[in-house]
C-alpha positions in Angstrom: 0.0 0.0 0.0 1.3 3.4 -0.9 1.4 5.8 2.0 1.1 8.9 -0.1 -1.3 9.0 -3.1 -1.0 11.7 -5.7 -3.7 12.3 -8.2 -3.9 14.9 -11.0 -7.3 16.5 -11.7 -6.8 18.8 -14.6 -4.8 21.7 -13.1 -5.2 20.6 -9.5 -2.9 18.1 -7.7 -4.5 16.1 -4.9 -2.2 14.6 -2.3 -3.6 12.0 0.1 -2.0 10.8 3.3 -2.9 7.1 3.2 -2.2 5.8 6.7 -5.6 5.8 8.3 -4.7 2.9 10.6 -2.0 5.3 12.1 -4.3 8.3 12.1 -2.3 9.4 9.1 0.8 10.1 11.1 4.0 10.1 9.1 7.1 7.9 9.6 10.4 8.7 7.9 9.5 6.7 4.7 6.0 8.3 4.3 7.5 11.8 5.0 10.0 11.2 2.3 7.1 10.3 -0.1 5.4 13.6 0.9 8.6 15.5 0.1 8.7 14.0 -3.4 5.0 14.6 -4.0 5.5 18.3 -3.2 8.6 18.6 -5.4 6.7 17.0 -8.3 3.8 19.4 -7.8 6.2 22.4 -7.8 8.0 21.2 -11.0 4.8 20.5 -12.9 3.9 23.7 -14.8 0.4 22.3 -15.6 -0.4 21.9 -11.9 -1.7 25.3 -10.7 -3.0 24.4 -7.2 -2.9 21.6 -4.7 -5.1 20.0 -2.1 -3.8 17.8 0.7 -6.1 15.5 2.8 -5.9 12.5 5.0 -7.6 9.3 4.0 -10.6 8.4 6.2 -12.8 10.5 8.4 -10.9 10.4 11.7 -7.7 12.3 11.0 -6.1 14.7 8.6 -2.7 14.0 10.1 -1.8 13.2 13.7 1.8 14.3 13.3 4.9 12.2 13.5 4.9 8.4 14.0 7.0 8.6 17.2 8.1 5.0 16.9 10.4 6.1 14.1 11.2 9.6 15.3 12.5 8.9 18.8 14.9 6.5 20.6 13.3 4.3 23.2 10.4 6.8 23.5 12.8 8.9 25.6 12.0 12.0 23.5 15.4 12.3 22.0 15.4 12.9 18.3 16.5 10.0 16.1 20.0 10.5 14.6 18.7 11.5 11.2 16.1 13.9 12.5 18.3 17.0 12.1 19.5 16.0 8.6 16.0 15.3 7.4 13.8 18.0 9.1 15.9 20.8 10.5 18.3 21.1 7.5 15.9 19.4 5.0 12.4 20.2 3.8 10.8 19.8 7.2 7.9 17.6 8.4 5.4 16.7 5.7 7.6 18.3 3.1 6.5 22.0 3.1 7.0 23.2 6.7 10.6 24.2 6.1 13.1 24.9 3.3 10.6 24.4 0.4 9.0 27.5 -1.0 6.1 26.7 -3.3 4.5 29.8 -5.0 1.3 28.0 -6.0 -1.9 27.9 -3.9 -2.1 25.0 -1.4 -5.3 24.1 0.4 -5.6 21.7 3.4 -8.8 19.7 3.7 -8.9 18.8 7.4 -11.1 15.8 8.1 -10.8 15.1 11.8 -7.7 15.5 13.9 -4.9 17.8 12.9 -2.5 17.4 15.8 1.1 18.6 16.4 3.0 18.0 13.1 -0.3 17.5 11.3 -1.5 20.9 12.6 1.8 22.4 11.4 1.3 20.9 7.9 -2.1 22.6 7.8 -0.5 25.8 8.9 2.0 25.6 6.1 -0.9 25.6 3.6 -2.4 28.8 2.3 -6.0 28.0 3.1 -7.7 25.5 5.5 -11.1 24.0 5.0 -12.4 21.5 7.5 -15.3 19.3 8.7 -17.4 20.1 11.8 -15.6 17.3 13.7 -12.2 18.7 13.0 -9.9 19.3 16.0 -6.6 21.2 16.1 -3.9 21.1 18.7 -0.2 21.6 19.3 0.0 19.1 22.2 3.8 19.2 22.6 3.8 21.0 25.9 2.0 18.1 27.5 5.0 15.9 26.8 7.8 18.3 27.6 8.7 19.9 24.2 7.3 22.5 21.8 6.3 22.7 18.2 9.3 22.6 15.8 7.9 22.6 12.3 6.7 26.1 11.9 3.8 26.1 14.4 5.3 28.7 16.7 6.1 31.0 13.7 3.0 30.6 11.4 0.2 30.2 14.0 0.5 33.8 15.5 0.6 35.2 11.9 -2.6 33.5 11.1 -4.7 33.8 14.3 -2.9 36.6 16.2 -0.6 36.5 19.2 -3.2 36.0 21.9 -5.0 33.1 20.2 -1.7 31.5 19.4 -0.5 31.7 22.9 -3.6 30.0 24.2 -3.2 27.1 21.8 0.6 26.7 22.3 0.8 27.1 26.0 -2.1 25.0 26.9 -1.7 22.2 24.4 -5.5 21.9 24.4 -7.6 21.0 21.4 -9.9 23.5 19.7 -12.9 22.6 17.5 -14.0 23.7 14.1 -16.2 26.5 15.1 -13.5 28.0 17.4 -11.0 27.6 14.6 -13.3 29.4 12.2 -13.9 32.2 14.7 -10.2 33.0 15.1 -9.4 32.7 11.4 -7.6 29.4 11.6 -9.9 27.8 9.0 -11.6 29.5 6.1 -14.7 27.3 5.7 -16.5 24.4 7.3 -18.1 21.7 5.1 -20.1 18.5 5.9 -17.8 15.5 5.8 -19.4 14.1 2.6 -18.8 17.4 0.9 -15.4 18.4 2.1 -13.2 17.0 -0.6 -15.6 18.0 -3.5 -16.0 21.5 -2.3 -12.2 21.9 -1.6 -11.4 20.5 -5.1 -13.9 22.9 -6.7 -12.3 25.8 -4.8 -8.8 24.7 -5.8 -9.9 24.5 -9.5 -11.1 28.1 -9.2 -7.7 29.1 -7.8 -6.0 27.2 -10.6 -7.8 29.4 -13.1 -6.4 32.6 -11.7 -3.1 34.2 -12.8 -0.3 32.0 -11.5 2.4 34.6 -11.6 0.2 37.1 -9.7 -0.5 34.4 -7.1 3.2 33.6 -6.8 4.3 37.2 -6.5 1.5 38.0 -4.0 2.4 35.0 -1.8 6.1 36.1 -1.9 5.2 39.6 -0.8 2.9 38.4 2.1 5.5 35.9 3.4 8.6 38.0 3.1 7.2 41.3 4.5 5.7 39.8 7.6 8.5 41.1 9.8 9.4 44.2 7.8 8.8 47.7 9.0 5.7 49.2 7.2 7.6 51.6 4.9 10.0 48.9 3.8 7.2 46.4 3.2 5.2 48.9 1.1 8.2 49.5 -1.1 8.7 45.7 -1.5 5.1 45.4 -2.5 5.4 48.2 -5.1 8.6 46.6 -6.6 6.8 43.3 -6.9 3.9 44.9 -8.7 6.3 46.6 -11.1 8.0 43.3 -11.9 4.7 41.6 -12.4 3.8 44.4 -14.8 6.6 43.2 -17.2 4.9 39.8 -17.7 2.7 38.5 -20.5 0.1 37.4 -18.1 -0.8 40.9 -17.0 -1.2 41.9 -20.7 -3.5 38.9 -21.2 -5.5 39.9 -18.0 -6.0 43.5 -19.0 -6.9 42.4 -22.6 -9.5 40.0 -21.3 -10.9 42.7 -19.1 -11.3 45.1 -22.0 -12.8 42.3 -24.2 -15.1 41.0 -21.5 -13.9 37.4 -21.7 -12.2 34.9 -19.4 -8.4 35.4 -19.3 -6.1 32.5 -20.3 -2.9 32.6 -18.4 0.4 30.9 -19.3 2.6 31.9 -16.4 4.8 34.0 -18.6 
C-alpha cells in the first residue's frame, strides 16, 4: 500500500496521506514520499493548485509516528532527525526549506495534531469538517512545536489566540477555529473533498504569476517595517507588470472574456 497517493485532476494536484490505521501520522518513509510529492507538484507547470487531505474520516494528520522519530520513547530525536527535518524540507515536506508559490489548500477531516497541525498551517488555506480538532499538544509531553507552528500560528490567528493554543496544548474545535481565522470554511464530511477541489480548481484558473508574486510579498514582508514592506510590494507589482500574463489579463478585461494565463 502506498502511504502517499498523488492524483492529477486537470490543473489541481490532490495529495492524500494514506495511513488511516496510524491516524495518518508520518514515519520517515512516508514523510520522504510527501517531500517527493510536493517537489513534483512544484515542478509540474500544468499543476496550478494543490489539495492535501488525510484518508478516512478520523484524522487529517496526527503528526509524526513517534516509533520512528525517537529513541526508546525517551523524547530524544532519532539520529537522522536534524539532517531530514531541520536542515531538510521539514515535516510533511512543506513546513521548512521548500517555498512553493502555488496555492495549497488543506482539507482537514478530523484530527490535525502537532506536526499534522503544522502541515495545515504551512498551507495557504484550510477547510475542515465540523468534527475537526486542532492542537499543538507538545507542551503536555515536555517539548514544543518545531515545524513552523510557533512561527506561522501567530501570523494566522494573532498573538493571543496562538499563545492560548501553544501554552495549553488543548484542542480546539472547528467553530472555534473558524472564529479565530484558523480555518476559512467548514463543510459537511461528505462534501469536504468535493468543495475543496472545486475551490482549488477556481484558484488554478487565476493568474499563476500574480499568485506567486503575491504570496512572496505576504510571506517576506511579515516582519518588515511598514515603509519597507510597502516598497517591497510596489517593486513586486512593477516586476509583475513586465509579464505576458498581465497583458492577457488586461486584454481579457477590455474584451469582456475569461483570461487564459500561461505563467509568462
